[in-house]
N, C-alpha and C positions, 0 to 999 in steps of 0.2 A: 461412170465406169461401165464398160461392157461386161455382160454376165460372165463370159468365158474368162476374162482377165481377173474379174473379182474372185471367181472360184479358184483360180490358180493361186492368187495371193493367200486366200484362206487356207488352202491345202499346205502351202509352204509355211505359213505362220503356225499351223498346228504342230509343226516339228520343232518349234522354238519356244522357250520360256519367256514369261514377262520380264524376268531379270535380264535376259540377253537383249530384249527389245529396249528396255530402259537404258542399258549400257550404250547401245547404238545411238539412242536419242540424246543421251548425255554428250556423246562425242560431237553431235551436230548442234548442241546448244538448245535442244527442245525439251521442255518439261513434259514428261510422259505419264508418271504414275499418279493415280488418284490417291486421295488421303488414305492413310492406314486404317481409318475408321470404317471403310467399306470392306465388309467381310463376306466370304462365301457361306452359303447356307449349310454346307458341309465340306469337308476336305475331300480332295480327289476329283473335283469337277473342273472342267476347262471349257471356256467358251471363246469363240472367235467369230466375228461377223460385223457387218456394217451397222452403224447406229441409226435407230429411229428415235428421235428425241421427243420428250413430252415435258411440258412446263405446268406445274401445279402451284397454287398459292393457298394460303390460309383463307377460309371463307370470309369474304367481306361482310361487315355487319349489315350493310344496306341491301344485300342481294335478295331478291324475291324468290319464292319457291319455284316459279316457272323458269326463271333464268337459271336457277341452281340446277334444275333437272336437265336443262339444255347443256350446261357445262359438264354435268356428270356423264353425258353420252359420249363426249369427246374421247375419253380414255378407252371406253369399250369399243368404239368405232375404230380407234387406232389399232387395237389388237386385231380386230376383224379384217383390217385392210392391209396389214403388213405382209411381207413376202417371207417364205420359208428361209430360215437362217438369219433373219434380222435380229438385232439385239435391241431391246427396249431400254432406253436410258432416260431415267425420270428424275427431274429436279423437283423435290417436294418442299421447297421453300424453307428448308432447315427444320422441318417438323419431324422429330424422332419419337413423338409420343402418340402418334396414331399411324395406322397401317395403310400405306399406299398400295400394297400388294398382298395377295393372299392365295389360298388354295384354289378357289374357283378361277382366278385369273391365270394361275399357273396351268391349270387343266386346259383352259381354252388356248393358251399360248403353246402348250405342248402338242395339242391336237393339230395346230397349224404348223407344227415343226419349226417354231421360232427358235433362234439360237440361244436365247436366255434373256435375262433382265438385270439391270443395274439400278438400284434405288438409292438415291441420296435422301434417305428418309427411312421410315419404318416398314416392316413386313410382319405378317403373322402366319399361323398354320405351318410352323417349321417342320414338324414331323411329316405331315402330309406331302409337303413340297419335296423334302429330302427323299422320301420313299418313292415318289414318282420320277425322281431323277431330273427334275427341271433345274437347269443352271441358273441360280439366283445369287446375286451379291447385294447386300443391303447394309445400311448404317446401324439399324437397331431392330430388335424383335420386341413386339408389344401387342397385347391382345386387343387394344382399342381400335375400332373401325375408323377408317379415314372418311367414310361417307358422312356428310353433314359437317365435316371439319375442314376439308380441302376441296378446292375446285380446280378442274383442269382447264387451262385458259389457252393452250396452244400446243401444236405438235409440228415436228419437222422444222423447228426453229433452233438457233443456238441456245444451249442451256449450260449451266454450270453443275457438274456432278463430281463430287469428291475433290472440289477445289480446282478442277480442270475444265476449261471451256471445251464443249463438245458440239461439233456441227453435224447435221444430218449427213450420213455417208462416211464419216470418219470410221476407221477400223478399230473395233474394241476387242481387247484380249483380257481374259481373266483366268487365273489359276490359283493355287494355294498361296502364292506370294502376294496376290492382290490384282489390281486392274490397271492396264495401261491404255492410252488413247493415241492412235496413230493418225495424224492429219491425212485426209484423203488425198491431198495434193502432193504428199511426199512419201506415200506408201512404198513405192518401188525403191527409192533411194534408201529408206530406212531398212527395208527388208534385206536388200543386198548387203548392207553393212552388218546387219545382225547375223546373216548367214556366215560371213567371214569370221565374226567373233565366235559364233557357235563352233565352227571348225577348229579354231585355235583352242577353245575351252576343252573340246573333246581330246585333242592331241595332248594338251597340258595335263589333263586328268590321267591319261594313260602313262605319261612320263612320270607323274608322281607315284602311280601305282607300282612303277618299276623301282621305286625307292630313292629317286632323286630329291634333292632339297627344294623347298618351295621357292626361295629366292633365285635359285638357278633356273627353275622352270619359268618363273616370271620373266626373267631376262631373256631366256631362249625364245619364248613365244610372244614377248612384248605385250602382255596383257596387264593393263593398269586398273 
């Protein structure tokens, strides 16, 4: 996707909620929302951007220290080589008892102007990350370090995060309601439908504020 078009999509998506995107994708028969177990580090944050994917696994018993050190570099190199606005999407192999993400990684990511991170796994340093304003969504908060327990085995490959398959370049949106994944091949179609729904929702809300009945409003604006 060309940069100008990508930025246009991001700007338009920032005007819409994850709930509206989910409604649009429901109408198209596409599962959008990550599991409700993926939570924001604090309320009031929003992230929109293309996915950079990372796959981690529990450390194999037979892995040597030299190989382990090499695997450990992948995560850090990925952060260092991503583009401003990218969203890190990390599959942590179901491990919620050790932290895949923390304060130092958030500091490095924020310095590079990354758009945020989604962790299907654990994070730590909640207060530090919340205070710096880095947009982070994760499955658990735990003080135990992931170093020595998880290894990064690949990046920019398809991963599963929050029970949703994510490909590199898919558009990620997160807000107080959760996280949705928009397939990169269908962004324009989904966005156009979501904007129609958003307009109807706004008109319906104004109609209800005028004192009209809910069922009357639903029929008038044909929102299901």
